[in-house]
LUMKE-483070 format. One record per residue: residue in three letters; z, y, x of N, C-alpha, C, CB in turn. Coordinates in nm, 4 decimals, padded with zeros to 6 digits. Glycine has a CB too. Layout:
residues N
+------+----------+----------+----------+----------+----------+----------+----------+----------+----------+----------+----------+----------+
: rest :      n_z :      n_y :      n_x :     ca_z :     ca_y :     ca_x :      c_z :      c_y :      c_x :     cb_z :     cb_y :     cb_x :
+------+----------+----------+----------+----------+----------+----------+----------+----------+----------+----------+----------+----------+
:  ALA :        Z :        Y :        X :        Z :        Y :        X :        Z :        Y :        X :        Z :        Y :        X :
...
+------+----------+----------+----------+----------+----------+----------+----------+----------+----------+----------+----------+----------+
***
This chain:
residues 87
+------+----------+----------+----------+----------+----------+----------+----------+----------+----------+----------+----------+----------+
: rest :      n_z :      n_y :      n_x :     ca_z :     ca_y :     ca_x :      c_z :      c_y :      c_x :     cb_z :     cb_y :     cb_x :
+------+----------+----------+----------+----------+----------+----------+----------+----------+----------+----------+----------+----------+
:  MET : -00.0004 : -00.1188 :  00.0828 :  00.0001 : -00.0003 : -00.0005 :  00.0002 :  00.1247 :  00.0867 :  00.1213 : -00.0008 : -00.0947 :
:  LYS : -00.0588 :  00.2272 :  00.0351 : -00.0629 :  00.3537 :  00.1054 :  00.0725 :  00.4240 :  00.0926 : -00.1767 :  00.4427 :  00.0508 :
:  PRO :  00.1064 :  00.5085 :  00.1874 :  00.2334 :  00.5816 :  00.1814 :  00.2480 :  00.6662 :  00.0544 :  00.2464 :  00.6708 :  00.3031 :
:  VAL :  00.1389 :  00.7220 :  00.0067 :  00.1433 :  00.8028 : -00.1148 :  00.1771 :  00.7153 : -00.2352 :  00.0089 :  00.8750 : -00.1369 :
:  GLU :  00.1205 :  00.5960 : -00.2406 :  00.1538 :  00.5047 : -00.3501 :  00.2991 :  00.4617 : -00.3440 :  00.0636 :  00.3822 : -00.3465 :
:  ASN :  00.3494 :  00.4342 : -00.2248 :  00.4902 :  00.3984 : -00.2103 :  00.5809 :  00.5096 : -00.2605 :  00.5221 :  00.3667 : -00.0648 :
:  ALA :  00.5505 :  00.6305 : -00.2243 :  00.6301 :  00.7453 : -00.2678 :  00.6253 :  00.7596 : -00.4204 :  00.5794 :  00.8748 : -00.2002 :
:  PHE :  00.5070 :  00.7408 : -00.4772 :  00.4924 :  00.7500 : -00.6220 :  00.5763 :  00.6452 : -00.6931 :  00.3466 :  00.7350 : -00.6614 :
:  TYR :  00.5699 :  00.5210 : -00.6473 :  00.6483 :  00.4148 : -00.7106 :  00.7981 :  00.4356 : -00.6931 :  00.6086 :  00.2801 : -00.6538 :
:  MET :  00.8368 :  00.4899 : -00.5794 :  00.9768 :  00.5186 : -00.5557 :  01.0261 :  00.6263 : -00.6544 :  00.9984 :  00.5639 : -00.4091 :
:  LEU :  00.9485 :  00.7312 : -00.6704 :  00.9854 :  00.8388 : -00.7648 :  00.9885 :  00.7879 : -00.9078 :  00.8871 :  00.9565 : -00.7539 :
:  LEU :  00.8942 :  00.7032 : -00.9408 :  00.8880 :  00.6446 : -01.0740 :  01.0128 :  00.5601 : -01.1013 :  00.7607 :  00.5591 : -01.0893 :
:  THR :  01.0554 :  00.4829 : -01.0045 :  01.1744 :  00.3998 : -01.0176 :  01.3001 :  00.4856 : -01.0335 :  01.1882 :  00.3078 : -00.8960 :
:  ILE :  01.3115 :  00.5864 : -00.9515 :  01.4277 :  00.6768 : -00.9590 :  01.4327 :  00.7440 : -01.0953 :  01.4221 :  00.7839 : -00.8467 :
:  THR :  01.3196 :  00.7903 : -01.1450 :  01.3148 :  00.8548 : -01.2758 :  01.3568 :  00.7577 : -01.3859 :  01.1739 :  00.9088 : -01.3037 :
:  ALA :  01.3086 :  00.6362 : -01.3807 :  01.3444 :  00.5359 : -01.4813 :  01.4937 :  00.5080 : -01.4809 :  01.2675 :  00.4063 : -01.4572 :
:  ILE :  01.5531 :  00.5008 : -01.3642 :  01.6967 :  00.4769 : -01.3537 :  01.7743 :  00.5943 : -01.4125 :  01.7372 :  00.4538 : -01.2069 :
:  GLN :  01.7341 :  00.7156 : -01.3822 :  01.8039 :  00.8334 : -01.4326 :  01.7940 :  00.8420 : -01.5855 :  01.7463 :  00.9607 : -01.3682 :
:  VAL :  01.6781 :  00.8162 : -01.6383 :  01.6602 :  00.8199 : -01.7846 :  01.7430 :  00.7098 : -01.8491 :  01.5100 :  00.8041 : -01.8232 :
:  GLY :  01.7484 :  00.5953 : -01.7883 :  01.8257 :  00.4847 : -01.8441 :  01.9739 :  00.5117 : -01.8487 :  01.8011 :  00.3610 : -01.7656 :
:  THR :  02.0252 :  00.5932 : -01.7589 :  02.1688 :  00.6230 : -01.7578 :  02.2069 :  00.7276 : -01.8604 :  02.2112 :  00.6695 : -01.6208 :
:  MET :  02.1093 :  00.7924 : -01.9199 :  02.1403 :  00.8976 : -02.0169 :  02.0978 :  00.8536 : -02.1567 :  02.0702 :  01.0306 : -01.9783 :
:  MET :  02.1610 :  00.7520 : -02.2065 :  02.1289 :  00.6981 : -02.3380 :  02.2306 :  00.7509 : -02.4400 :  02.1281 :  00.5418 : -02.3355 :
:  PRO :  02.2063 :  00.8653 : -02.4993 :  02.3055 :  00.9279 : -02.5846 :  02.3454 :  00.8478 : -02.7073 :  02.2557 :  01.0579 : -02.6275 :
:  ALA :  02.2562 :  00.7740 : -02.7681 :  02.2932 :  00.7000 : -02.8893 :  02.4034 :  00.6000 : -02.8613 :  02.1719 :  00.6280 : -02.9474 :
:  TYR :  02.3900 :  00.5246 : -02.7532 :  02.4932 :  00.4284 : -02.7190 :  02.6192 :  00.5000 : -02.6732 :  02.4438 :  00.3325 : -02.6106 :
:  ALA :  02.6015 :  00.6081 : -02.6027 :  02.7157 :  00.6847 : -02.5546 :  02.7949 :  00.7442 : -02.6706 :  02.6692 :  00.7955 : -02.4603 :
:  ASP :  02.7244 :  00.7872 : -02.7768 :  02.7924 :  00.8428 : -02.8936 :  02.8873 :  00.7390 : -02.9533 :  02.6897 :  00.8894 : -02.9994 :
:  GLU :  02.8359 :  00.6188 : -02.9717 :  02.9168 :  00.5128 : -03.0302 :  03.0347 :  00.4788 : -02.9397 :  02.8314 :  00.3880 : -03.0554 :
:  SER :  03.0104 :  00.4740 : -02.8105 :  03.1145 :  00.4425 : -02.7149 :  03.2232 :  00.5509 : -02.7141 :  03.0543 :  00.4262 : -02.5752 :
:  LEU :  03.1822 :  00.6751 : -02.7139 :  03.2767 :  00.7859 : -02.7137 :  03.3574 :  00.7879 : -02.8423 :  03.2038 :  00.9187 : -02.6949 :
:  LEU :  03.2907 :  00.7710 : -02.9530 :  03.3589 :  00.7699 : -03.0830 :  03.4608 :  00.6555 : -03.0888 :  03.2559 :  00.7562 : -03.1984 :
:  ALA :  03.4213 :  00.5392 : -03.0424 :  03.5118 :  00.4248 : -03.0448 :  03.6310 :  00.4433 : -02.9533 :  03.4380 :  00.2999 : -03.0064 :
:  SER :  03.6087 :  00.5052 : -02.8383 :  03.7183 :  00.5204 : -02.7409 :  03.8159 :  00.6309 : -02.7773 :  03.6618 :  00.5480 : -02.6040 :
:  LEU :  03.7699 :  00.7339 : -02.8493 :  03.8587 :  00.8464 : -02.8794 :  03.9110 :  00.8499 : -03.0221 :  03.7879 :  00.9732 : -02.8519 :
:  ASP :  03.8516 :  00.7734 : -03.1104 :  03.8921 :  00.7741 : -03.2516 :  04.0169 :  00.6880 : -03.2708 :  03.7767 :  00.7228 : -03.3421 :
:  ASP :  04.1333 :  00.7430 : -03.2367 :  04.2591 :  00.6683 : -03.2417 :  04.2965 :  00.6224 : -03.3812 :  04.3697 :  00.7518 : -03.1863 :
:  ASP :  04.2718 :  00.7047 : -03.4830 :  04.3124 :  00.6668 : -03.6198 :  04.2044 :  00.5890 : -03.6942 :  04.3483 :  00.7909 : -03.6995 :
:  MET :  04.0938 :  00.5606 : -03.6248 :  03.9848 :  00.4783 : -03.6777 :  03.9270 :  00.5298 : -03.8113 :  04.0341 :  00.3366 : -03.6958 :
:  ASP :  03.9164 :  00.6621 : -03.8232 :  03.8604 :  00.7184 : -03.9447 :  03.7109 :  00.7515 : -03.9334 :  03.9366 :  00.8421 : -03.9815 :
:  GLY :  03.6530 :  00.7233 : -03.8157 :  03.5103 :  00.7469 : -03.7951 :  03.4781 :  00.8874 : -03.7460 :  03.4364 :  00.7212 : -03.9224 :
:  TYR :  03.5812 :  00.9640 : -03.7118 :  03.5637 :  01.1008 : -03.6615 :  03.6531 :  01.1221 : -03.5397 :  03.5962 :  01.2057 : -03.7722 :
:  ILE :  03.6141 :  01.2167 : -03.4557 :  03.7004 :  01.2595 : -03.3459 :  03.7588 :  01.3942 : -03.3852 :  03.6219 :  01.2681 : -03.2091 :
:  SER :  03.8892 :  01.3964 : -03.4047 :  03.9566 :  01.5218 : -03.4388 :  03.9816 :  01.6002 : -03.3110 :  04.0903 :  01.4953 : -03.5148 :
:  LEU :  04.0184 :  01.7259 : -03.3259 :  04.0520 :  01.8076 : -03.2119 :  04.1690 :  01.7461 : -03.1353 :  04.0851 :  01.9500 : -03.2563 :
:  LYS :  04.2650 :  01.6920 : -03.2086 :  04.3811 :  01.6275 : -03.1465 :  04.3378 :  01.5067 : -03.0615 :  04.4821 :  01.5832 : -03.2552 :
:  GLU :  04.2420 :  01.4306 : -03.1107 :  04.1916 :  01.3142 : -03.0373 :  04.1052 :  01.3576 : -02.9174 :  04.1098 :  01.2230 : -03.1319 :
:  ALA :  04.0333 :  01.4675 : -02.9319 :  03.9468 :  01.5169 : -02.8247 :  04.0234 :  01.5647 : -02.7035 :  03.8613 :  01.6282 : -02.8756 :
:  VAL :  04.1505 :  01.5923 : -02.7199 :  04.2346 :  01.6378 : -02.6084 :  04.2347 :  01.5348 : -02.4957 :  04.3791 :  01.6642 : -02.6565 :
:  ALA :  04.2123 :  01.4087 : -02.5293 :  04.2108 :  01.3031 : -02.4296 :  04.0926 :  01.3140 : -02.3326 :  04.2079 :  01.1695 : -02.4983 :
:  ASP :  03.9910 :  01.3916 : -02.3675 :  03.8724 :  01.4071 : -02.2826 :  03.8454 :  01.5558 : -02.2640 :  03.7477 :  01.3351 : -02.3449 :
:  THR :  03.8841 :  01.6092 : -02.1502 :  03.8740 :  01.7551 : -02.1293 :  03.7302 :  01.8056 : -02.1351 :  03.9350 :  01.7929 : -01.9952 :
:  ARG :  03.6355 :  01.7253 : -02.0905 :  03.4952 :  01.7690 : -02.0956 :  03.4481 :  01.7867 : -02.2392 :  03.4049 :  01.6681 : -02.0234 :
:  LEU :  03.4832 :  01.6916 : -02.3237 :  03.4474 :  01.7020 : -02.4653 :  03.5226 :  01.8153 : -02.5303 :  03.4761 :  01.5711 : -02.5388 :
:  LEU :  03.6481 :  01.8307 : -02.4964 :  03.7310 :  01.9360 : -02.5549 :  03.6727 :  02.0745 : -02.5303 :  03.8720 :  01.9289 : -02.4988 :
:  ARG :  03.6184 :  02.0960 : -02.4102 :  03.5597 :  02.2264 : -02.3774 :  03.4430 :  02.2633 : -02.4672 :  03.5142 :  02.2275 : -02.2343 :
:  ILE :  03.3675 :  02.1669 : -02.5139 :  03.2502 :  02.1966 : -02.5946 :  03.2669 :  02.1536 : -02.7410 :  03.1291 :  02.1288 : -02.5347 :
:  PHE :  03.3868 :  02.1187 : -02.7788 :  03.4156 :  02.0678 : -02.9125 :  03.3595 :  02.1594 : -03.0208 :  03.5657 :  02.0511 : -02.9312 :
:  SER :  03.3890 :  02.2891 : -03.0126 :  03.3465 :  02.3815 : -03.1182 :  03.1960 :  02.3962 : -03.1258 :  03.4087 :  02.5169 : -03.0967 :
:  ARG :  03.1252 :  02.3762 : -03.0148 :  02.9781 :  02.3839 : -03.0181 :  02.9185 :  02.2611 : -03.0862 :  02.9215 :  02.3974 : -02.8752 :
:  ILE :  02.9844 :  02.1477 : -03.0735 :  02.9347 :  02.0256 : -03.1361 :  02.9718 :  02.0220 : -03.2840 :  02.9902 :  01.9017 : -03.0642 :
:  ASP :  03.0864 :  02.0755 : -03.3200 :  03.1365 :  02.0757 : -03.4569 :  03.0611 :  02.1790 : -03.5404 :  03.2880 :  02.1043 : -03.4593 :
:  LYS :  02.9417 :  02.1441 : -03.5807 :  02.8520 :  02.2387 : -03.6483 :  02.9051 :  02.2844 : -03.7850 :  02.7150 :  02.1752 : -03.6660 :
:  ASN :  02.9745 :  02.1981 : -03.8584 :  03.0226 :  02.2388 : -03.9897 :  03.1616 :  02.3016 : -03.9860 :  03.0238 :  02.1205 : -04.0816 :
:  GLY :  03.2226 :  02.3061 : -03.8671 :  03.3502 :  02.3739 : -03.8490 :  03.4684 :  02.3108 : -03.9165 :  03.3388 :  02.5094 : -03.8958 :
:  ASP :  03.4620 :  02.1784 : -03.9406 :  03.5728 :  02.1129 : -04.0107 :  03.6803 :  02.0602 : -03.9162 :  03.5200 :  01.9993 : -04.0946 :
:  GLY :  03.6639 :  02.0826 : -03.7869 :  03.7621 :  02.0350 : -03.6898 :  03.7530 :  01.8870 : -03.6595 :  03.8981 :  02.0655 : -03.7382 :
:  MET :  03.6425 :  01.8260 : -03.6982 :  03.6185 :  01.6836 : -03.6762 :  03.4754 :  01.6657 : -03.6269 :  03.6437 :  01.6008 : -03.8066 :
:  LEU :  03.4577 :  01.5738 : -03.5308 :  03.3229 :  01.5419 : -03.4845 :  03.2796 :  01.4098 : -03.5448 :  03.3167 :  01.5362 : -03.3299 :
:  SER :  03.1720 :  01.4135 : -03.6180 :  03.1171 :  01.2912 : -03.6778 :  03.0164 :  01.2291 : -03.5827 :  03.0508 :  01.3209 : -03.8151 :
:  ALA :  02.9783 :  01.1076 : -03.6086 :  02.8760 :  01.0409 : -03.5286 :  02.7457 :  01.1203 : -03.5342 :  02.8535 :  00.8960 : -03.5779 :
:  GLU :  02.7145 :  01.1741 : -03.6507 :  02.5921 :  01.2531 : -03.6675 :  02.5963 :  01.3791 : -03.5807 :  02.5726 :  01.2914 : -03.8157 :
:  GLU :  02.7092 :  01.4480 : -03.5782 :  02.7212 :  01.5680 : -03.4966 :  02.7108 :  01.5351 : -03.3491 :  02.8525 :  01.6388 : -03.5250 :
:  LEU :  02.7687 :  01.4221 : -03.3102 :  02.7586 :  01.3802 : -03.1702 :  02.6150 :  01.3482 : -03.1326 :  02.8474 :  01.2588 : -03.1442 :
:  GLU :  02.5426 :  01.2804 : -03.2224 :  02.4025 :  01.2452 : -03.1961 :  02.3147 :  01.3684 : -03.1821 :  02.3486 :  01.1566 : -03.3072 :
:  LYS :  02.3394 :  01.4693 : -03.2659 :  02.2561 :  01.5902 : -03.2663 :  02.2903 :  01.6864 : -03.1543 :  02.2695 :  01.6612 : -03.3978 :
:  SER :  02.4058 :  01.6686 : -03.0915 :  02.4465 :  01.7623 : -02.9872 :  02.3737 :  01.7334 : -02.8558 :  02.5983 :  01.7557 : -02.9662 :
:  ASP :  02.3760 :  01.8326 : -02.7703 :  02.3096 :  01.8192 : -02.6405 :  02.4177 :  01.8105 : -02.5336 :  02.2117 :  01.9395 : -02.6127 :
:  TYR :  02.4780 :  01.6952 : -02.5214 :  02.5887 :  01.6795 : -02.4289 :  02.5814 :  01.5491 : -02.3525 :  02.7189 :  01.6879 : -02.5024 :
:  SER :  02.4642 :  01.4900 : -02.3422 :  02.4502 :  01.3576 : -02.2822 :  02.5015 :  01.3513 : -02.1381 :  02.3054 :  01.3154 : -02.2858 :
:  GLU :  02.4879 :  01.4601 : -02.0628 :  02.5364 :  01.4590 : -01.9257 :  02.6884 :  01.4458 : -01.9214 :  02.4923 :  01.5855 : -01.8529 :
:  ILE :  02.7570 :  01.5011 : -02.0176 :  02.9036 :  01.4905 : -02.0226 :  02.9433 :  01.3493 : -02.0557 :  02.9633 :  01.5879 : -02.1255 :
:  ILE :  02.8764 :  01.2885 : -02.1504 :  02.9071 :  01.1520 : -02.1893 :  02.8867 :  01.0592 : -02.0691 :  02.8189 :  01.1078 : -02.3092 :
:  THR :  02.7772 :  01.0770 : -02.0000 :  02.7465 :  00.9914 : -01.8856 :  02.8535 :  01.0010 : -01.7792 :  02.6119 :  01.0280 : -01.8266 :
:  MET :  02.9093 :  01.1207 : -01.7588 :  03.0146 :  01.1377 : -01.6611 :  03.1438 :  01.0670 : -01.7047 :  03.0406 :  01.2858 : -01.6381 :
:  ASN :  03.1626 :  01.0525 : -01.8343 :  03.2864 :  00.9926 : -01.8853 :  03.2894 :  00.8426 : -01.8699 :  03.3051 :  01.0276 : -02.0297 :
:  GLN :  03.1769 :  00.7799 : -01.8511 :  03.1739 :  00.6324 : -01.8483 :  03.1974 :  00.5813 : -01.7103 :  03.0417 :  00.5790 : -01.9004 :
+------+----------+----------+----------+----------+----------+----------+----------+----------+----------+----------+----------+----------+
***
């Protein structure tokens, strides 16, 4: 193989690995399961205290302002890099 082809395949592999580590749908379920202490299907502000990264952006994710993060709000939010750091 030519050096240019090797470099291309290496970059392609690195990109695939990075994309694979940022799977928000699975991360949403994992985060919800790990922080939802009362098992009501939501992360309350009190429960979010256990994760400082999530706590910092809680109000931005809580679109309806009810003080609870639903699975839907987590899915629609743009926080995949935070979730990835938590795992």
